[in-house]
PALONU-648268 format. One line per 4 residues: for each residue x, y negated, z of C-alpha. Coordinates in Angstrom, 1 decimal. Each point is the difference from the previous one (the first is absolute). Example, Ala and Ser with C-alpha at 12.3 -4.5 7.8 and 13.67 -1.06 7.14 Angstrom:
// PALONU-648268
12.3/4.5/7.8 | 1.4/-3.4/-0.7
// end
This chain:
// PALONU-648268
-0.3/0.0/0.2 | 1.6/-3.0/-1.4 | 0.1/-2.9/2.9 | 0.5/-4.0/-0.7
4.1/0.8/0.4 | 0.0/2.1/-2.6 | -2.4/-2.7/-2.5 | 2.0/-2.5/1.0
3.1/1.8/-1.9 | -1.7/0.8/-3.1 | -0.4/-4.2/-0.5 | -3.5/-0.7/1.6
-0.6/-2.6/1.8 | -2.1/-1.0/3.5 | -3.6/-0.7/-1.5 | 0.7/2.9/-2.8
1.1/2.5/3.1 | -3.3/-1.0/1.8 | -2.4/0.8/-3.0 | 2.0/3.2/-0.5
-0.6/1.0/3.3 | -3.9/-0.6/-0.4 | -0.4/1.6/-3.3 | 1.8/3.1/1.3
-1.9/-0.2/3.2 | -3.1/0.2/-1.9 | 0.2/2.0/-2.3 | 2.2/2.7/1.5
-1.4/0.4/3.7 | 3.0/2.3/1.8 | 0.1/4.3/-1.1 | -1.2/-2.0/-2.9
2.9/0.5/-2.6 | 2.2/-2.4/-2.5 | -2.1/-2.3/-2.3 | -0.8/0.3/-3.4
2.4/-2.0/-2.7 | -3.1/-1.3/-2.1 | 0.5/-4.2/-0.2 | -1.7/-2.0/-1.8
1.3/-3.0/0.7 | 1.3/-3.0/-2.0 | 3.7/-1.6/0.0 | 0.0/-3.9/0.7
-3.5/0.1/2.1 | 0.0/-0.9/3.5 | 1.0/2.8/1.7 | 2.0/1.8/-2.6
3.8/-1.4/-0.9 | 1.0/1.1/-3.4 | 0.0/3.7/-0.1 | -0.2/0.8/4.0
-3.3/1.0/1.1 | -0.3/-1.2/3.1 | -3.9/1.6/0.8 | -2.9/0.7/-2.1
-1.6/-2.3/0.1 | -3.6/1.0/-3.3 | -0.3/3.0/2.0 | 0.8/-0.7/3.8
-1.5/1.8/2.4 | -1.2/-2.1/3.6 | 0.1/0.7/3.8 | -2.7/1.4/1.4
-2.3/-2.7/2.1 | 2.0/-1.4/2.7 | 3.2/1.5/-0.4 | 2.5/-2.7/0.3
1.8/-1.0/-2.9 | 4.4/-1.2/1.2 | 2.1/-2.5/-2.7 | 2.9/-0.4/0.7
1.2/-4.1/-1.1 | 3.2/-1.4/1.5 | 0.8/2.8/2.5 | -3.5/-1.0/1.9
-2.7/3.3/-0.9 | -3.2/-1.8/-0.3 | -3.6/2.3/1.1 | -2.7/-0.7/-1.6
-3.1/1.2/2.2 | -2.3/-0.7/-2.4 | -2.2/2.5/-1.8 | 0.6/1.1/-4.0
-3.6/-0.8/-1.4 | -1.6/1.7/-3.0 | 2.0/-1.8/-2.4 | 3.8/0.8/-0.9
2.1/-3.2/-0.3 | 3.0/0.8/-1.7 | -2.7/0.7/-3.2 | -1.9/-3.0/0.5
3.3/-1.3/0.3 | 1.0/1.6/-3.8 | -3.1/-1.5/-1.5 | 0.7/-3.7/0.8
3.4/0.8/-1.2 | -1.7/0.8/-3.4 | -2.1/-2.9/-0.5 | 2.6/-2.3/-2.4
-2.8/-2.9/-0.1 | -0.3/0.0/3.7 | 3.7/-0.8/0.8 | -0.1/-2.1/-3.3
-2.5/-2.1/1.1 | 2.0/-1.3/2.6 | 2.3/-1.2/-1.9 | -2.0/-1.4/-2.2
-1.5/-2.3/2.6 | 3.9/-0.7/1.7 | 1.7/-3.5/-1.2 | 2.3/0.3/-2.0
3.9/-1.4/1.3 | 1.9/-2.5/-3.0 | 2.0/2.3/1.1 | -0.2/3.6/-0.5
1.1/-0.1/-3.3 | 3.5/3.1/-0.4 | 1.3/-3.0/-3.2 | 1.0/-1.9/3.6
2.0/2.5/1.4 | 3.5/1.0/-0.3 | 0.8/3.0/2.1 | -1.9/3.4/-1.3
0.4/2.2/2.4 | -0.4/-2.7/3.2 | -2.3/-2.7/-1.5 | -2.5/2.2/-2.1
0.4/4.3/1.0 | 0.9/-0.7/4.0 | -2.1/-3.5/0.7 | -3.0/1.6/-2.0
-0.1/3.3/-1.4 | 1.4/1.9/3.3 | -2.4/2.0/1.2 | 1.9/3.1/1.7
0.2/1.5/2.7 | 2.5/-1.8/2.1 | -1.4/-3.0/-1.4 | -3.3/0.6/0.9
0.7/1.5/3.5 | 2.3/-3.6/0.7 | -2.6/-2.1/-0.7 | -2.8/2.5/2.1
2.4/-1.0/2.8 | 0.2/-2.6/0.0 | -3.9/-1.0/-0.4 | -0.1/2.5/3.0
2.2/-2.3/1.7 | -1.7/-3.4/-0.2 | -2.7/2.3/1.2 | 0.9/1.5/3.2
-2.1/3.0/1.1 | -2.8/-1.0/-2.1 | -0.5/1.1/-4.0 | 1.3/-2.7/-2.6
-2.5/-3.1/0.1 | -1.0/-1.5/-3.4 | 2.8/-2.8/0.2 | 2.8/2.7/0.6
-1.3/2.5/-3.2 | 0.1/-3.9/-2.3 | 3.5/-0.3/1.8 | 0.9/3.2/-1.5
-1.6/-0.7/-3.2 | 1.8/-2.9/-0.5 | 3.3/1.6/0.9 | -0.9/2.4/-3.3
-0.4/-3.0/-2.3 | -3.6/0.4/0.4 | -1.2/-3.8/0.2 | -3.3/-1.5/-0.2
-2.1/1.8/2.2 | -2.0/-1.6/2.4 | -1.1/1.7/3.8 | -3.5/1.0/-1.2
1.4/2.1/-2.8 | 2.6/1.1/2.3 | -2.7/0.6/2.1 | -2.0/1.6/-2.5
2.8/2.4/-0.8 | 0.3/1.7/3.5 | -3.6/0.7/0.0 | 0.5/1.8/-3.4
2.7/2.0/1.3 | 0.3/0.8/2.9 | -0.7/3.7/0.7 | -1.5/1.1/2.9
-2.3/-3.2/0.3 | 1.5/-1.3/3.0 | 1.6/-3.1/-0.9 | 3.8/1.4/0.2
2.2/-0.6/-2.9 | 2.5/3.7/-0.9 | 2.6/-0.2/-1.6 | -1.9/1.9/-3.0
-2.4/-2.4/0.2 | 2.2/-3.3/-0.6 | 2.0/2.5/-2.9 | -3.3/-0.3/-1.6
-0.7/-3.2/0.3 | 3.1/-1.1/-1.1 | 1.2/2.6/-3.1 | -3.4/-0.9/-1.3
-0.2/-3.7/-0.2 | 3.3/0.2/-1.6 | -1.1/2.0/-2.7 | -2.9/-2.2/-0.4
2.6/-3.4/-0.1 | 1.1/2.2/-2.9 | -2.8/-0.1/-2.1 | -1.9/-3.4/0.9
3.8/-1.9/0.1 | 1.5/0.9/-2.5 | 2.7/-3.3/0.0 | 1.5/2.6/2.8
1.9/1.7/-3.0 | 0.5/-2.9/-2.6 | 4.1/-0.7/0.8 | 2.8/-1.7/-2.2
2.2/0.8/2.9 | -0.7/4.1/-0.2 | 1.5/0.5/-3.8 | -2.4/2.4/-0.8
-3.6/0.3/-1.7 | -2.9/-0.5/1.9 | -3.4/1.6/-1.8 | -3.4/0.6/1.2
-1.4/3.1/1.1 | -1.8/0.4/-3.0 | 3.1/0.1/-2.3 | 1.7/3.1/2.2
-1.1/3.3/0.2 | 0.4/2.6/2.4 | 0.5/3.5/-0.4 | -0.5/1.9/3.0
0.0/3.8/0.2 | -1.5/2.1/3.1 | 0.9/3.4/0.0 | 0.7/3.0/2.5
0.4/3.2/-1.0 | -3.7/1.0/-0.9 | -0.9/-3.3/-1.7 | 1.2/-3.0/-1.8
-2.0/-3.2/-1.5 | 1.6/-2.8/-1.4 | -1.5/-3.2/-0.7 | 1.1/-3.1/-1.8
-1.6/-2.9/2.4 | 0.0/-3.4/-2.0 | -1.3/-3.3/1.3 | -4.0/1.3/0.0
1.3/2.3/2.8 | 2.8/-1.6/1.4 | -1.0/-1.7/2.6 | -2.1/3.1/1.7
3.4/1.8/-1.0 | 1.5/-2.4/2.8 | -2.8/0.0/2.5 | -1.2/3.6/-0.7
1.5/3.4/2.3 | 1.1/2.9/-1.9 | -2.4/2.8/-0.5 | 1.2/3.3/2.6
0.4/3.6/-1.3 | -2.6/1.7/-1.5 | -0.2/3.0/2.7 | 1.6/0.3/3.1
2.2/2.9/-0.9 | 1.7/-2.8/-2.9 | 2.8/-2.1/1.5 | -0.2/-3.7/0.5
0.5/-1.2/-4.2 | 3.3/-2.0/-0.6 | -0.2/-3.6/-1.7 | 1.8/-1.3/-2.8
-0.7/-3.6/-0.9 | 2.0/-1.4/-3.3 | 0.1/-3.4/-0.9 | 1.4/0.6/-3.6
0.5/-4.2/-0.4 | 1.2/-2.5/2.9 | -3.1/-2.4/0.7 | 1.2/-1.8/3.8
-3.9/0.1/1.3 | -0.3/3.9/-1.0 | 3.2/0.3/1.9 | -1.3/-2.0/3.2
-2.7/1.4/-0.1 | 1.3/3.6/0.2 | 2.6/-1.5/2.4 | -3.3/-0.9/2.0
-1.8/3.1/-0.1 | 3.0/2.1/0.0 | 1.8/-2.2/3.2 | 3.4/-0.1/-2.6
2.6/-1.0/2.4 | 1.4/-3.7/-1.2 | 3.7/1.3/-0.8 | -1.7/2.3/-2.7
-2.3/-2.3/-1.5 | 2.7/-2.7/-0.2 | 2.1/3.2/-1.7 | -2.5/0.2/-2.9
-0.7/-3.6/-0.6 | 4.4/-0.6/0.2 | 0.3/3.2/-1.8 | 2.5/1.5/2.1
2.2/2.5/-1.6 | 0.5/4.0/0.8 | -0.6/0.9/3.3 | -2.1/1.8/2.5
-1.2/-1.4/3.4 | -2.2/0.9/3.4 | -2.3/-2.7/1.3 | -1.1/1.7/3.1
-1.5/3.0/-0.7 | -0.5/-0.6/-3.8 | 2.1/-0.1/-3.0 | 0.8/-1.8/-2.5
2.3/-0.1/-3.9 | 1.0/-1.7/-2.5 | 1.1/1.1/-3.1 | 1.5/-1.7/-2.4
-0.7/1.8/-3.6 | 1.4/0.5/-3.1 | -2.5/1.2/-2.9 | 1.2/1.3/-3.6
-1.7/-2.0/-2.6 | -0.2/1.3/-3.2 | -3.5/-1.8/-2.7 | 0.9/2.3/-3.1
2.0/4.1/0.7 | 2.3/-1.2/-2.6 | 1.2/2.6/-3.1 | 2.6/1.1/1.9
1.5/0.0/3.5 | 1.4/-2.2/1.3 | -0.2/-1.5/-3.0 | -0.9/-3.6/1.9
0.7/-2.1/2.4 | -0.7/1.1/3.9 | -2.3/-2.3/1.1 | -0.8/-0.5/3.7
-3.0/-2.0/2.4 | -0.3/0.1/3.7 | -2.5/0.2/2.4 | 0.2/-0.8/3.7
-1.9/3.0/1.9 | -0.7/-0.5/3.8 | -2.3/2.5/1.5 | -1.3/-0.3/4.1
-0.5/3.3/1.5 | -1.2/1.5/3.6 | 1.8/1.5/1.9 | -0.7/2.9/2.6
-1.7/1.6/0.9 | -3.0/-0.6/-2.8 | 2.1/-0.9/-3.2 | -3.3/-0.6/-1.5
0.1/-3.4/-1.8 | 2.2/-1.6/-2.4 | 0.4/-3.1/-1.9 | 2.6/-1.1/-3.5
0.1/-3.1/-1.5 | 1.2/-0.2/-3.5 | 1.8/-3.6/-1.8 | 2.6/-0.3/-2.3
3.1/-0.9/1.5 | 1.2/-3.3/-0.2 | 3.5/0.0/0.5 | 0.1/2.7/-3.4
0.5/-2.7/-2.1 | 3.2/-1.5/2.0 | 1.9/3.7/0.7 | -0.8/1.8/-3.3
2.0/-0.9/-3.1 | -0.6/0.0/-2.9 | -4.0/-0.1/-1.3 | -1.8/-0.4/3.3
-3.5/-1.9/-0.9 | -1.3/4.2/-1.4 | -3.7/0.7/1.1 | 0.3/2.3/2.3
-2.6/2.5/-1.6 | 1.1/2.6/2.6 | -0.3/-1.9/3.0 | -3.1/2.1/1.2
0.7/3.3/-1.4 | 0.8/1.3/3.1 | -3.5/-1.4/1.9 | -1.3/2.2/-3.2
1.9/3.3/1.2 | -0.4/0.0/3.7 | -4.1/-1.3/-1.2 | -0.2/3.0/-2.4
1.9/2.6/2.3 | -2.4/-0.6/3.1 | -3.3/0.1/-2.5 | 1.0/2.4/-2.3
1.2/2.9/2.7 | -2.7/0.9/2.3 | 2.3/2.4/2.2 | 3.6/-1.6/-0.7
2.3/-0.7/2.6 | -0.2/-3.9/0.1 | -3.5/0.6/0.7 | 0.6/2.1/3.3
2.7/-2.5/0.9 | -0.2/-3.7/1.9 | 0.7/-3.4/-0.3 | 3.8/0.5/0.3
0.0/2.7/-3.0 | -1.6/-3.2/-2.4 | 3.0/-1.9/0.7 | 2.5/2.4/-0.4
-2.1/0.2/-3.0 | 1.0/-3.2/-1.1 | 3.9/0.4/0.6 | -0.1/2.5/-2.0
-2.1/-1.0/-3.1 | 2.6/-3.2/0.2 | 2.8/2.7/-0.2 | -1.4/1.8/-3.3
-0.6/-3.4/-2.1 | 3.8/-1.0/1.2 | 0.9/3.5/-1.6 | -1.7/-0.3/-2.5
1.8/-3.6/-1.0 | 3.6/1.7/1.0 | -1.0/2.8/-3.1 | -1.0/-3.3/-2.4
3.6/-1.3/0.4 | 1.2/3.6/-0.2 | -1.9/0.3/-3.9 | 1.0/-3.3/-0.5
3.6/0.8/0.6 | -0.4/3.1/-2.2 | -1.5/-2.0/-3.0 | 3.0/-2.4/0.1
3.3/2.5/0.4 | -2.1/1.6/-3.4 | 0.7/-3.7/-1.3 | 3.1/-0.7/-0.1
-0.1/-2.9/-3.2 | -2.6/-2.1/1.9 | 0.8/-2.7/2.4 | -1.6/1.0/3.3
2.4/-1.8/2.0 | -2.1/-2.8/1.6 | -3.1/2.3/0.7 | 2.5/2.7/1.9
1.1/-3.1/2.7 | -3.6/-0.9/0.4 | -0.2/3.6/0.3 | 2.6/0.5/2.4
-1.1/-3.1/2.1 | -3.6/1.7/-0.1 | 1.1/3.0/1.1 | 1.7/-1.8/3.3
-3.3/-1.4/0.6 | -2.1/3.9/0.2 | 3.6/1.0/2.2 | -1.2/-2.8/2.9
-3.3/1.1/-1.0 | 0.2/3.7/0.9 | 2.4/-1.1/3.1 | -3.0/-1.6/1.5
-2.2/3.0/-0.3 | 2.9/2.5/1.5 | -0.2/-3.1/3.2 | -3.7/1.3/0.0
0.2/3.1/0.0 | 2.4/0.3/2.2 | -2.5/-2.1/2.7 | -2.1/1.7/-0.9
1.0/3.2/0.5 | 1.3/-1.2/3.5 | -3.3/-1.0/1.9 | -1.4/2.7/2.2
-3.1/-0.3/-0.8 | -0.4/1.5/-3.6 | -0.8/2.8/0.0 | 2.3/2.8/-0.5
-1.5/1.1/-3.4 | 1.2/-3.1/-1.7 | 3.4/1.2/0.4 | 0.8/1.9/-2.5
-1.5/-2.6/-2.5 | 1.4/-2.7/1.3 | 3.2/2.4/-0.6 | -0.9/0.6/-3.6
-0.5/-4.1/-0.8 | 3.4/-0.6/2.3 | 2.2/2.7/-2.8 | -2.1/-1.5/-3.0
1.1/-3.5/1.3 | 3.7/1.5/-0.1 | 0.0/1.7/-3.4 | -1.6/-4.1/-1.2
2.4/-1.7/1.5 | 2.8/2.6/-1.4 | -1.6/-0.9/-3.4 | -0.2/-3.4/-0.2
3.4/-0.1/1.2 | 1.4/2.5/-2.8 | -2.2/-2.2/-2.2 | 1.5/-2.8/1.0
3.5/1.7/-1.1 | -0.9/1.1/-3.3 | -1.7/-3.1/-0.9 | 3.5/-2.2/0.9
1.6/3.1/-1.9 | -1.6/-1.3/-3.1 | 1.1/-3.9/0.8 | 3.2/1.1/-0.2
0.0/2.1/-2.9 | -1.9/-2.8/-1.7 | 2.9/-3.0/1.0 | 2.3/2.5/-1.2
-1.1/0.2/-3.5 | -0.2/-3.9/0.7 | 3.4/0.1/0.1 | 0.9/2.2/-3.0
-2.4/-2.3/-2.0 | 1.7/-3.8/1.3 | 3.5/2.5/-1.1 | -0.5/0.2/-2.9
-1.5/-3.3/-0.4 | 3.2/-1.0/1.7 | 1.9/2.1/-2.9 | -2.1/-1.3/-2.8
0.8/-3.4/1.0 | 4.0/0.8/0.2 | -0.2/2.2/-3.1 | -1.3/-3.3/-2.4
2.2/-2.1/1.8 | 2.9/2.4/-1.0 | -1.2/-0.2/-3.1 | 0.7/-4.1/-0.5
2.7/0.0/1.3 | 1.5/3.1/-2.8 | -1.2/-2.7/-2.7 | 1.0/-2.6/1.3
3.5/1.8/0.4 | 0.0/1.4/-2.9 | -1.3/-3.0/-2.0 | 2.9/-2.3/2.4
3.2/2.8/-1.5 | -1.7/-1.1/-3.5 | 0.2/-3.4/0.0 | 2.7/-0.7/2.0
3.0/0.2/-2.4 | -1.9/-2.2/-2.6 | -0.7/-2.7/2.2 | 3.1/-0.3/1.3
1.7/0.8/-3.9 | -2.2/-3.0/-0.8 | 0.7/-2.2/3.2 | 3.7/0.6/-0.4
0.0/-1.4/-3.8 | -2.7/-2.5/0.8 | 2.7/-2.1/2.0 | 1.3/-2.8/-2.4
2.9/-0.7/1.5 | 2.5/-2.0/-2.3 | 3.2/-1.4/0.1 | 1.5/-4.1/0.0
-0.4/0.5/-3.8 | -3.6/1.2/0.4 | 0.5/3.2/-1.9 | -2.0/3.3/1.8
2.8/1.5/2.3 | -1.5/3.5/-1.2 | 1.0/1.3/-3.3 | -2.8/1.6/-0.6
-2.0/-3.1/0.3 | 1.8/-0.9/-3.3 | -1.0/3.4/-1.9 | -2.3/-1.2/-3.5
-1.9/2.7/1.0 | 0.3/0.2/3.9 | -3.8/-0.2/0.6 | -0.8/3.0/-2.6
2.6/2.2/1.7 | -1.4/-1.0/3.4 | -3.6/1.7/-0.4 | 1.5/2.6/-2.1
1.7/1.3/3.3 | -2.5/-1.0/2.0 | -2.6/2.4/-1.9 | 2.7/2.8/-0.2
0.2/-0.1/3.8 | -3.9/0.4/0.2 | -0.4/2.9/-2.2 | 3.4/1.8/1.5
-2.1/-1.2/3.9 | -3.0/1.0/-0.9 | 0.8/3.8/-2.0 | 2.4/0.9/3.2
-2.9/-1.0/2.9 | -2.6/1.9/-2.4 | 1.9/3.2/0.2 | 0.8/-0.9/4.1
-3.7/-0.1/0.8 | -0.8/3.0/-1.8 | 2.2/2.2/1.5 | -0.5/-1.1/3.0
-3.7/0.9/-0.9 | 1.1/3.3/-0.7 | 1.5/0.5/2.9 | -2.3/-1.3/2.2
-2.2/2.0/-1.7 | 1.6/3.6/0.3 | 0.4/-1.1/4.1 | -3.5/-0.3/0.3
-0.8/3.2/-1.3 | 2.9/1.2/1.6 | -1.4/-1.4/3.9 | 1.9/-2.8/0.9
1.2/-3.5/-0.8 | 3.0/-1.4/-1.7 | 1.6/-2.8/1.4 | -0.9/-3.2/-2.0
-2.8/1.5/-1.6 | -2.1/-2.7/2.3 | 2.1/-2.5/-1.4 | -1.0/0.3/-3.8
-3.3/2.1/0.4
// end
């Protein structure tokens, strides 16, 4: 038999321990056995902290008339000797919670302050989430205890409740409205305001704020798109090993979903249903509605808005995971495998998973990765056609296979599936790079240097994503509260990630080899160009040298005989200048020299050319060939 100390170790609060003790005393008197395992309450409702059922509110049983009710608050045991009566207070509280028009009427009648817009706030977590949308059990208990201190020994007054609501960001409610709220939610009709009733008031008014005051989510400082709930669908799947219900929550049903509770299993012999809520497109209003409904932790919600790196954290007994996905984009299959450059798109997927002991709720939010355009080299504006493939695969597995292991597992298995499918996307991307590398190797004549360089940088981004998932798997497997059945599955994913890491590193080396081969080819090409330029220069110099060799003697003779030196009598000092036919003889000498020289040069040229051809056929070039060819 568990005592209060055992319940404290399990993580239940003082009020929750008192309720469980009352429920156990009512349902199982001495020697009657253990409680059943059925549960129908919904996370996010008063008395239910996102995956840890405090007590069954819809099917709760009453104590015998006259039996004292022991409720532990702030370490003090309070006894209520009032008879229970014929009504079920917990059931009445559930019915009040689902009356959306009732709660929205209070917000509509309240005065909207001029500074309630989020656009004037800078810090998302401190000024928005923690101040206005923090409905976690720790925050509620803190505010409720302060309300109790304002009225020691008595139930919280109207003024104390109004101060507590204003402290949580609910402003504009007058005392008459607060008194009407107390009258509506008091479970025992005695005027006492319990912690569960306070949670009902706060969470439902917060939810009504999001529907009545849409300006609360209009923010330019958040740098995230904000739309009305009509523009976003929620894809909800509720399942166990016997049944599965899938539905798309659109605008007409969105408010009913936020204020309503889930349906219990069809038979008491069936296990409790697991609910998977998927948000395919990020919307701030929808996210805040889910934050209030399921009491999500502000740190996790901030990580969703700011798109934190891949990680997994635990807040209380619940889990938060974020995955930076890389998805292969293919508009049309190429005619040949690897025939088109690899295109990828980035998605950021966040998941909230209820913790032990139930593991009955998981929420996933998918949105395009805003940092992908800065981190991804090359073309980063490709449409993310495959960004939702993992969700479609998971939904198909849940709805099409009645007796699958996925249907038999709890919400933690959905969290594992998210990591597993993200790993599969990375492996598919790496296989695409491998096919592209083989295509490049088979086309040596084409220039792939720029693409190979981009592939190396892109694969380094892939390796960073793989390392993030490896850290997540180590943290995932090291948590003692996850079922031991997941150990083998997590080990399989870890091996796939190790293989993907090795394949990506190997591909980087191969793409580097392609770039080096291209650089060597370019160097050889440049060397040929330089050699061709040098050969042309050598030929030019050879022609100039031969011309100089031929005409230099003639220029010398013309220069010598062109010097008209005379003696003192005016007669030329050169006797040839006095010859009667000297000019004719000069040209006869010049033409004879040219004929002999041209014949000698021509014979020499053809001799050298013949020797060069013979040496070329023999495999070696003779010395001086470069000067003459």
